[in-house]
C-alpha positions in Angstrom: 2.6 8.6 34.5 -0.4 9.9 35.4 -1.4 11.5 32.1 -0.9 7.6 30.5 -3.3 6.5 33.4 -5.5 9.2 32.3 -5.6 7.8 28.6 -6.0 4.4 29.4 -8.7 5.0 31.7 -10.8 7.1 28.4 -10.2 4.3 25.9 -11.2 1.6 28.9 -14.6 4.0 28.4 -14.8 3.3 24.8 -13.5 -0.3 25.3 -17.1 -0.8 27.2 -19.0 0.9 23.9 -17.6 -2.1 22.5 -19.8 -4.5 25.3 -22.7 -2.6 24.2 -22.3 -2.9 20.1 -20.4 -5.6 19.8 -17.9 -5.1 16.9 -17.0 -8.4 15.8 -21.0 -8.3 14.5 -20.5 -9.7 10.6 -23.5 -7.1 9.3 -20.8 -4.4 10.1 -18.0 -6.3 7.4 -17.9 -6.0 3.8 -16.9 -9.5 1.8 -13.5 -8.4 0.9 -14.3 -10.4 -3.2 -17.5 -8.1 -3.3 -15.3 -5.0 -2.7 -12.7 -5.7 -5.2 -15.9 -6.4 -8.0 -17.5 -3.0 -6.8 -13.8 -1.5 -7.7 -14.1 -3.0 -11.5 -17.2 -2.0 -11.5 -16.1 1.9 -10.9 -13.5 1.4 -13.3 -16.0 0.3 -16.3 -18.0 2.8 -15.4 -15.1 5.3 -16.5 -15.4 3.5 -19.9 -19.4 5.0 -19.8 -17.9 8.5 -19.0 -18.3 11.2 -22.0 -16.3 13.5 -20.5 -13.0 10.9 -20.7 -11.5 10.5 -24.1 -12.7 7.3 -26.4 -9.8 5.6 -26.8 -9.0 6.3 -22.8 -12.3 4.9 -22.0 -12.0 1.7 -24.5 -8.7 1.4 -22.0 -10.7 1.3 -19.1 -12.7 -1.3 -20.6 -9.4 -3.4 -21.0 -8.5 -2.7 -17.4 -12.0 -3.9 -15.9 -10.7 -7.3 -17.7 -7.4 -7.5 -16.9 -8.8 -6.9 -13.6 -11.5 -8.9 -13.8 -8.5 -12.0 -14.8 -6.5 -11.6 -11.4 -9.4 -11.3 -9.8 -10.2 -15.1 -10.4 -6.6 -16.2 -10.9 -5.7 -15.2 -7.2 -8.6 -14.2 -5.4 -11.7 -17.0 -6.7 -8.9 -19.5 -7.0 -8.2 -18.9 -3.0 -11.5 -19.1 -2.1 -12.3 -22.2 -4.1 -9.3 -24.0 -2.4 -11.0 -22.7 0.5 -14.1 -24.3 0.3 -12.2 -27.5 -0.1 -9.8 -27.2 2.7 -12.5 -26.1 5.2 -15.7 -25.3 4.1 -17.0 -24.6 7.2 -14.6 -21.2 7.4 -15.9 -18.1 7.9 -14.3 -14.7 7.9 -15.3 -11.7 9.5 -18.6 -10.8 7.5 -19.6 -14.5 8.0 -19.8 -16.5 4.9 -18.6 -19.4 4.2 -16.4 -19.9 0.8 -19.1 -21.5 -0.5 -21.9 -18.9 0.0 -19.1 -16.2 -0.9 -18.9 -18.4 -4.5 -22.6 -18.1 -4.7 -22.4 -14.2 -4.8 -19.1 -14.2 -6.7 -21.0 -15.6 -9.6 -23.8 -13.4 -9.3 -21.8 -10.2 -9.6 -19.0 -11.4 -11.8 -22.1 -12.6 -14.2 -23.6 -9.0 -13.9 -20.0 -6.9 -14.3 -19.3 -9.3 -17.8 -23.0 -9.1 -19.3 -22.1 -5.1 -18.8 -18.5 -5.7 -19.9 -19.6 -6.8 -23.0 -22.7 -4.4 -23.6 -20.4 -1.3 -23.1 -18.2 -3.1 -25.9 -21.1 -3.7 -28.2 -23.6 -1.3 -28.0 -21.3 1.8 -26.7 -18.1 1.7 -27.7 -17.9 0.3 -30.8 -20.4 2.4 -32.2 -18.6 5.5 -30.7 -15.3 4.5 -32.4 -16.9 4.0 -35.5 -18.2 8.0 -35.8 -14.3 8.3 -34.9 -13.9 6.0 -38.5 -12.3 3.8 -36.1 -13.7 0.4 -36.7 -14.0 -3.3 -36.2 -14.7 -4.9 -39.4 -16.7 -8.3 -39.0 -16.6 -11.2 -41.5 -20.0 -10.4 -43.1 -18.9 -7.1 -44.1 -15.2 -7.8 -45.8 -15.1 -5.9 -49.0 -13.3 -8.3 -51.7 -10.0 -7.0 -51.7 -10.1 -7.1 -48.1 -11.1 -10.7 -48.0 -7.9 -11.5 -50.7 -5.6 -9.6 -48.3 -6.7 -11.3 -45.3 -6.7 -15.0 -46.8 -2.7 -13.8 -48.2 -1.7 -13.0 -44.5 -4.1 -16.6 -42.8 -1.8 -18.5 -45.7 1.7 -16.4 -45.0 1.1 -15.4 -41.3 -1.0 -18.0 -39.6 -1.4 -21.4 -41.5 2.4 -22.1 -41.3 2.0 -21.9 -36.9 -0.9 -23.0 -36.5 -1.8 -26.6 -35.1 -4.6 -27.7 -35.2 -5.4 -31.1 -32.8 -8.3 -33.9 -33.2 -9.4 -35.2 -30.6 -9.2 -38.9 -30.3 -7.1 -41.9 -28.2 -4.4 -41.1 -29.7 -4.6 -37.7 -29.2 -5.8 -36.5 -25.9 -6.8 -33.0 -25.2 -4.3 -31.3 -24.8 -3.7 -28.9 -21.9 -4.9 -25.5 -22.1 -2.8 -22.3 -21.4 -3.6 -19.9 -18.3 -5.9 -16.9 -20.4 -4.7 -18.1 -24.0 -7.0 -18.1 -27.2 -8.3 -21.3 -27.9 -11.1 -22.9 -30.1 -13.3 -26.1 -30.6 -14.0 -27.0 -33.8 -16.8 -29.3 -34.8 -15.8 -31.7 -37.9 -17.9 -33.9 -40.0 -15.8 -36.4 -42.4 -12.6 -38.7 -42.4 -8.7 -37.6 -42.5 -6.5 -39.3 -44.4 -6.0 -41.7 -42.1 -9.7 -42.5 -42.2 -9.8 -40.5 -38.5 -13.2 -38.9 -37.6 -13.3 -38.1 -33.9 -16.0 -34.9 -34.5 -14.1 -32.7 -32.3 -10.8 -30.8 -32.7 -8.7 -27.9 -30.6 -7.0 -25.0 -31.9 -4.5 -22.8 -29.5 -3.3 -19.9 -30.6 -0.2 -19.0 -30.1 0.3 -15.7 -27.9 3.1 -14.5 -30.1 0.3 -13.7 -32.0 -1.5 -10.1 -32.3 -4.6 -9.8 -31.9 -6.1 -7.2 -33.5 -4.6 -6.9 -37.2 -5.0 -3.9 -38.8 -5.9 -3.6 -42.6 -3.6 -1.7 -44.8 -5.4 1.3 -46.6 -3.3 1.1 -50.0 -3.8 -2.5 -50.7 -7.6 -3.2 -49.3 -9.1 0.1 -49.4 -9.8 0.4 -46.3 -10.0 3.3 -44.2 -6.7 4.5 -42.0 -8.1 2.8 -38.7 -9.4 -0.7 -39.9 -9.1 -3.8 -37.7 -9.8 -7.1 -37.6 -9.7 -9.5 -34.8 -7.3 -12.5 -35.3 -10.5 -14.5 -33.9 -12.3 -13.2 -37.2 -9.5 -14.3 -39.1 -9.1 -17.7 -38.0 -12.6 -18.8 -38.6 -13.1 -17.8 -41.6 -10.4 -19.5 -42.6 -10.9 -22.6 -40.5 -11.2 -24.7 -43.5 -7.8 -24.3 -44.9 -6.8 -26.4 -42.0 -9.0 -29.2 -42.5 -8.1 -30.4 -45.7 -11.4 -32.7 -47.3 -13.1 -32.4 -43.8 -16.5 -30.1 -43.2 -16.2 -27.8 -40.7 -19.5 -27.5 -38.8 -18.7 -24.7 -36.3 -15.9 -23.3 -34.6 -16.1 -21.2 -30.8 -13.7 -19.5 -29.2 -13.1 -20.4 -25.6 -10.6 -19.4 -22.7 -9.7 -21.1 -19.2 -8.7 -19.1 -16.2 -6.5 -21.0 -14.1 -5.5 -20.6 -10.7 -2.3 -18.6 -10.5 -1.4 -18.4 -7.1 1.7 -20.2 -5.7 2.8 -21.6 -2.8 6.1 -22.3 -1.8 6.3 -23.7 1.7 8.7 -21.6 3.6 9.3 -24.6 6.0 10.9 -26.9 3.7 13.0 -24.0 1.7 16.4 -24.6 1.1 16.9 -22.4 -2.2 14.2 -19.9 -2.8 15.1 -18.9 -6.3 14.8 -22.8 -7.6 11.8 -23.0 -5.1 10.1 -19.9 -7.1 11.8 -20.8 -10.3 10.1 -24.4 -10.0 6.4 -23.1 -8.7 6.7 -21.0 -11.5 6.6 -23.5 -14.2 3.0 -24.9 -13.3 1.7 -21.6 -12.8 -0.1 -21.8 -16.5 -1.6 -25.0 -15.8 -2.9 -25.0 -12.2 -6.8 -25.5 -11.5 -9.2 -24.6 -14.0 -11.7 -21.5 -11.7 -13.4 -19.8 -15.2 -14.2 -20.7 -18.6 -15.6 -18.3 -20.7 -16.6 -19.6 -24.4 -18.3 -17.8 -27.8 -22.1 -17.1 -26.6 -23.2 -18.6 -30.5 -21.4 -22.0 -28.6 -23.6 -25.1 -29.4 -25.0 -26.3 -25.7 -23.6 -29.7 -26.6 -20.1 -27.8 -27.3 -20.4 -26.1 -23.9 -21.3 -28.9 -22.2 -18.2 -31.2 -23.4 -15.8 -28.0 -22.3 -17.3 -28.0 -18.6 -16.8 -31.5 -18.3 -13.4 -31.6 -19.7 -12.3 -28.8 -17.3 -14.6 -30.4 -14.4 -16.2 -26.8 -14.0 -20.1 -26.3 -12.7 -22.2 -23.6 -14.5 -21.5 -20.7 -11.9 -18.3 -20.4 -13.3 -18.7 -20.3 -16.8 -19.6 -17.3 -18.6 -21.1 -16.7 -22.0 -19.5 -13.9 -23.8 -20.9 -11.5 -26.7 -17.6 -11.0 -28.6 -14.1 -11.6 -28.0 -12.9 -13.8 -24.9 -10.1 -11.9 -24.0 -11.0 -8.2 -24.4 -8.3 -7.2 -22.4 -6.0 -7.5 -25.8 -8.2 -4.6 -27.3 -5.9 -2.2 -25.5 -3.4 -2.8 -28.5 -5.5 -0.4 -30.6 -4.2 2.5 -28.2 -0.8 2.0 -29.7 -1.9 1.1 -33.0 -4.1 5.0 -33.8 -2.5 7.9 -33.4 -5.3 10.1 -32.3 -4.3 12.1 -29.7 -7.3 14.2 -29.9 -9.0 11.1 -28.5 -6.4 10.3 -25.6 -5.2 12.1 -22.2 -3.8 15.1 -23.2 -0.1 14.3 -22.5 1.6 16.7 -19.9 5.5 17.0 -18.9 6.0 16.1 -14.9 7.4 18.8 -13.0 10.9 18.7 -10.9 11.3 20.5 -7.0 12.8 23.9 -7.9 15.5 22.6 -4.8 16.5 20.1 -7.1 16.1 22.0 -10.4 18.6 24.7 -9.5 20.8 22.6 -7.9 22.9 20.3 -9.9 24.7 18.1 -6.8 21.6 16.1 -5.4 23.4 15.1 -1.9 23.8 19.2 -1.3 19.8 19.9 -1.9 18.9 16.9 0.5 21.2 18.1 2.9 19.8 21.4 2.9 16.2 20.2 3.7 14.1 17.7 3.3 12.3 16.9 -0.4 8.8 15.3 -1.3 8.2 14.1 -4.5 5.0 13.7 -5.7 4.1 12.0 -8.6 3.4 11.6 -11.5 2.7 15.2 -11.1 6.2 15.4 -10.2 8.9 13.5 -11.8 10.7 10.1 -11.2 13.7 11.3 -12.7 15.3 12.4 -9.1 15.0 9.4 -7.9 17.2 7.8 -10.7 19.1 10.7 -10.6 20.3 10.0 -6.6 21.5 6.9 -7.6 23.4 7.6 -11.0 25.2 10.2 -9.0 26.0 7.9 -5.8 27.2 5.6 -8.7 30.0 8.2 -9.7 31.0 10.2 -6.7 33.8 9.1 -5.1 32.7 9.8 -1.5 30.2 7.4 -1.7 31.0 4.3 -0.2 27.7 2.1 0.0 24.4 1.8 -1.6 21.7 -0.5 -0.6 18.4 -1.1 -2.4 15.1 -3.3 -2.0 13.5 -3.8 -5.5 9.6 -5.4 -6.0 8.8 -4.5 -9.4 11.3 -2.6 -11.7 10.3 -3.3 -15.3 12.5 -4.0 -18.3 15.0 -1.7 -18.7 15.4 -0.2 -15.4 17.2 3.0 -14.9 17.6 2.7 -11.3 19.2 -1.4 -11.6 21.4 0.5 -14.4 22.7 2.6 -12.2 22.9 -0.1 -9.1 25.5 -2.1 -11.6 27.3 1.2 -12.7 28.1 1.8 -9.0 28.8 -1.9 -8.5 31.3 -1.8 -11.3 32.7 1.4 -9.9 33.5 -0.4 -7.0 30.8 0.9 -5.0 29.4 -1.7 -2.6 25.8 -2.1 -3.7 23.5 -5.0 -2.0 20.2 -5.0 -3.3 16.8 -7.0 -1.8 15.0 -8.5 -4.2 11.5 -10.0 -4.0 11.1 -12.7 -5.8 7.7 -13.7 -5.2 6.3 -10.0 -6.4 2.9 -11.5 -7.7 3.2 -11.4 -11.6 6.6 -10.4 -11.6 8.7 -13.7 -10.5 10.4 -14.3 -14.0 11.4 -11.0 -14.3 12.6 -10.6 -10.9 14.8 -13.9 -11.7 16.2 -12.9 -14.3 17.1 -9.4 -12.3 18.8 -11.0 -9.6 21.0 -12.9 -12.2 21.7 -9.7 -14.2 22.8 -8.0 -10.8 25.0 -10.8 -9.6 26.8 -10.7 -12.8 27.5 -6.8 -11.9 29.3 -8.4 -8.4 26.0 -6.5 -7.0 25.3 -8.7 -3.2 21.9 -9.9 -4.3 19.4 -11.2 -0.7 16.3 -12.7 -1.5 14.4 -10.8 1.8 13.0 -13.3 4.7 11.6 -16.2 4.1 7.7 -16.2 4.8 8.0 -12.2 4.4 7.5 -10.5 1.5 9.9 -7.2 1.2 7.0 -4.8 0.0 9.2 -1.5 1.5 9.9 1.1 -0.8 13.7 2.6 0.4 17.1 3.6 -0.5 20.1 4.0 1.3 23.3 5.5 0.2 26.2 6.1 2.4 28.7 8.8 1.9 32.1 9.8 3.4 31.9 13.9 4.0 35.2 14.6 5.6 35.5 12.4 8.6 32.1 11.9 9.2 29.7 9.1 6.9 26.4 10.5 6.0 23.3 8.2 5.3 21.0 9.8 2.7 17.6 7.5 2.2 14.8 7.8 -0.5 12.1 5.9 1.1 8.2 5.7 -0.7 4.8 4.2 -1.3 5.8 2.8 -4.7 7.8 0.8 -6.7 11.4 2.0 -8.0 9.6 1.1 -11.8 10.1 4.0 -14.3 6.8 3.1 -16.2 4.5 3.1 -13.1 6.0 5.9 -11.9 4.0 7.8 -14.7 1.0 6.0 -13.9 0.6 5.8 -10.4 0.1 8.2 -7.6 2.8 7.9 -5.2 5.2 10.1 -2.7 8.9 9.9 -2.3 10.8 11.4 0.5 14.8 12.4 0.2 16.2 12.7 3.4 19.3 13.1 5.6 18.0 13.2 8.9 20.6 10.9 11.1 17.6 8.5 13.3 15.8 8.0 10.0 18.8 7.3 7.9 19.6 5.0 11.0 16.4 3.5 11.0 16.7 2.7 7.4 20.4 1.0 7.7 18.7 -0.8 10.7 16.2 -2.5 8.9 18.4 -3.1 5.9 20.8 -5.6 8.7 17.4 -7.2 8.9 16.9 -8.0 5.6 20.6 -8.9 4.9 21.8 -10.6 8.2 21.1 -12.8 11.1 20.0 -11.0 14.2 17.0 -10.0 16.9 14.6 -6.9 16.4 16.6 -3.8 16.8 14.5 -0.4 18.8 14.1 2.2 15.7 13.7 5.6 16.0 11.5 7.3 13.5 10.3 4.2 11.5 7.3 1.8 11.9 7.9 -1.2 10.5 6.2 -4.6 9.8 5.5 -7.0 11.3 7.0 -5.4 14.5 5.4 -1.9 14.9 3.5 -0.8 12.7 0.5 -2.3 13.5 0.4 -1.6 17.1 2.2 1.9 16.1 -0.6 2.6 14.0 -3.2 1.6 16.7 -2.0 3.6 19.5 -2.7 6.4 17.2 -5.9 5.7 16.4 -6.2 5.1 20.3 -4.9 8.7 20.9 -7.2 10.0 18.6 -10.1 8.5 20.9 -8.6 9.9 24.1 -8.5 13.0 22.3 -12.1 12.8 21.8 -13.4 11.6 24.7 -11.5 14.8 26.3 -13.4 17.1 24.5 -10.6 17.8 22.2 -10.5 18.3 18.3 -10.1 14.7 16.8 -9.2 13.9 13.2 -7.9 10.8 11.0 -7.4 10.8 7.8 -6.3 7.7 6.0 -5.7 7.1 2.2 -5.1 3.8 1.3 -5.3 1.0 -1.9 -7.1 -1.7 0.7 -8.9 -1.3 4.6 -9.6 -5.3 5.0 -7.3 -6.2 8.3 -10.2 -6.8 11.4 -8.3 -5.0 14.1 -8.0 -1.8 12.3 -11.8 -1.8 11.1 -13.3 -2.0 15.2 -10.7 0.8 16.0 -11.9 3.3 13.4 -15.4 2.3 14.5 -14.7 2.9 18.3 -12.8 6.0 16.7 -16.4 7.0 15.2 -17.9 6.0 18.0 -15.9 8.6 20.4 -17.1 11.3 17.7 -13.5 11.4 15.6 -14.3 12.6 12.6 -12.3 9.5 10.1 -12.3 10.5 6.9 -11.2 7.3 4.3 -9.9 7.7 0.5 -9.8 3.8 -0.2 -9.3 3.7 -4.1 -9.9 -0.4 -4.5 -11.3 -2.9 -1.2 -13.0 -1.8 2.0 -14.5 -3.8 4.1 -15.6 -1.5 6.6 -19.1 -0.3 6.5 -19.9 3.6 7.1 -23.0 5.3 7.9 -24.1 2.7 10.5 -26.0 4.8 13.6 -24.0 4.1 16.7 -20.8 2.6 14.8 -19.8 4.6 12.0 -21.7 7.5 11.5 -18.6 9.8 11.8 -16.5 7.5 8.6 -16.7 9.1 5.5 -15.1 6.5 2.6 -14.5 7.8 -0.9 -12.9 6.2 -3.6 -11.2 8.2 -6.6 -10.8 7.0 -9.6 -9.4 8.6 -12.4 -6.5 9.2 -14.8 -3.9 7.7 -12.1 -4.1 5.0 -9.8 -4.4 6.0 -6.6 -1.2 4.1 -5.1 -0.2 6.1 -2.2 -0.5 5.3 1.3 -0.8 8.2 3.9 -1.6 8.2 7.5 -2.6 11.4 9.0 -3.4 12.5 12.7 -4.7 15.2 14.3 -2.8 15.0 17.4 -4.7 17.8 19.2 -2.5 20.2 17.4 0.8 18.7 16.7 0.3 16.9 13.5 1.7 13.8 12.6 1.4 12.7 9.1 2.9 9.3 7.7 3.7 7.8 4.4 4.2 4.1 3.9 4.5 1.4 1.7 1.7 -0.8 3.8 -2.1 -0.6 3.1 -4.1 -1.6 6.1 -4.5 -5.3 4.9 -3.1 -8.7 7.4 -0.7 -9.4 4.6 0.8 -5.5 5.3 0.8 -5.7 8.6 2.0 -9.1 9.9 3.2 -10.6 6.7 5.5 -8.8 5.1 8.4 -6.2 5.6 6.9 -2.8 5.3 7.8 0.5 6.5 5.9 3.5 7.6 8.2 7.0 7.9 7.1 10.5 9.2 6.9 13.5 6.9 8.4 15.5 10.1 8.6 18.9 8.6 5.9 21.4 8.3 6.1 22.8 4.3 6.0 19.2 3.6 2.9 17.7 5.2 1.1 20.6 4.7 1.3 19.8 1.2 0.3 16.1 1.3 -2.5 17.3 3.6 -3.7 19.6 1.2 -3.8 17.0 -1.5 -5.7 15.1 0.7 -8.1 18.1 1.4 -8.6 18.0 -2.3 -9.6 14.3 -2.6 -11.7 14.7 -0.2 -13.6 17.6 -2.2 -13.5 16.0 -5.4 -17.0 15.8 -6.7 -16.1 14.4 -10.4 -14.4 11.5 -9.8 -14.9 10.0 -6.3 -17.6 7.4 -5.3 -18.9 7.3 -2.1 -19.2 4.3 0.3 -22.6 3.6 1.4 -23.6 1.2 4.2 -25.2 -1.8 2.3 -21.9 -2.0 0.4 -22.5 -0.1 -2.9 -20.8 2.8 -4.4 -22.2 6.3 -5.5 -20.5 8.8 -7.4 -20.1 11.9 -5.6 -22.4 15.2 -7.6 -22.6 18.2 -7.4 -24.4 20.6 -5.2 -26.5 23.2 -6.6 -24.2 26.3 -7.4 -21.0 23.8 -6.6 -18.0 24.1 -8.1 -16.8 21.0 -9.7 -13.8 19.7 -8.1 -11.3 17.2 -9.8 -8.2 16.4 -7.5 -5.7 14.7 -10.1 -6.0 17.6 -12.3 -6.1 20.4 -9.8 -2.9 18.9 -8.9 -1.7 18.2 -12.2 -2.0 21.8 -13.0 -0.9 23.1 -9.3 2.4 21.1 -9.8 3.1 22.2 -13.5 3.2 25.8 -12.2 
């Protein structure tokens, strides 16, 4: 008790600092939306990096565009809604919704201008040097023109349906992010009509890039034409007897986040299905138009969509750059892509065919994608056929099509195991797939539940109940990433296999919470949101503060996707003020400002942007020599701490947590793919000091785990 009192007194001393420097000051917080735009700038920078293979650079450009789409669909849409509902609301950064929208507009326009500059002035010329060409209309040869005309007549003309605008044909509903054309016309049609304008929507099933057949067109093996160019070239064929004065691409981005009233839900599945039907027709949040479009037509579209010019983007090229990503599949040039690699398998699994025997011997850590995701699939496959396995419980957030995880769960159910799956229907942009998945599992007699109304189930966990002799044993897999085979090849994540009795009992209790009704039960080792995760992490930060005040070494290392939650940021500020060394590895959004005298000079924030998407969440505390390392499904965000079901699990084996600490150390030493956050919210690339060896953490981990 005396020791606890001393720690409390030391923490009070730090709290007194808060009275001198107000940690609620708006200038101590970076705006979340502007930080997200900074992340996309870092992604786009990869497209300009000569050290990255050329087709991968094109891929990074497309990723930055896809990210920006989602940014407008979700983040900007929410700020627009807030501006309408509560225009005086301010966040920790002190900005009102309208002030945020002004800053977003300035920064987003700069980013989009840079994207098209990278495409037109850097990547297209570089690709042409490698004989990968985008052939423009004014460059088509006679043979190419002949083939493309036939392609238009055979493949496009039968399915394209222009709509002439008049009283009987109002402006059509425009699908979210679809490719559209507005056509200016003169003359009259067969019925004597002439509104002067028509709209053409390109079906989503159509490819946006068409490869020219070399034999028929005398083209190069990797010559391509944009779908938009073909439609432009032959648009007259759709308006017989009329004169096309102009044809211009445009695209509308809509609010794609949906609201399900938790208090009014009788059936969550039906509620989500109902909202999905409206996703393609949410409120307009962005309008992209061909830069060559006349001002009069631009004004017409702006008025039609009731949008202001701050959300208008005039672009020099295709309005849907992310679809250029198709080139990666169409061009067989391994020399222009990342070198392939084969993920390794931990030795204890490679030499032991019985995965349960290997786990029983000691805990096993997987670090994907450097190590294979296959052991997770094998864990479930063996559980499905083992006669002494009685039950399997699994959470699924995102799984992907034709998931081997799902196949194993279905096999287990058909073999008579009791299989329970908690599916999160509201995993953004995977809702439709998860509804289909739920139906598929239910057909196989799997017990499917949809988690807890009002709280997304984001935890990544699997429990296998196995009878061994007269005893029942819980085998668990806990992860930082989704049970998704494809993302496991490109996302960095950790997974832990264990048969620890207390850990297994904790996982069982969490599943009981999710599938039945009952009060919160005390957990032995897991931290769980929305109950103990936030307070548990805050307590560990405060403990490091107490150690620092007491003159002991104190250090915190956190690796997450985002840091947004205000109380967590303030706790880290207090840690810095107390002298705790704080190292933060944050891939995306970070609202904390490092390097502010008297507040955060002991905090370093870095972001790693490389071949693999950094997705792991790690919380490490020096704890006066009694090192603690936790892995989690949760970022330091309000939603993860208070509105989701998340777990945070300890890595107790010294051998295993030293592996994680080694990886973190490489990230902290990275001087080739790291970006350092400045106190003004900008990032600068980490550079090698004179005589310093290059350190590229992802490549080094890949090499180490292939050995």
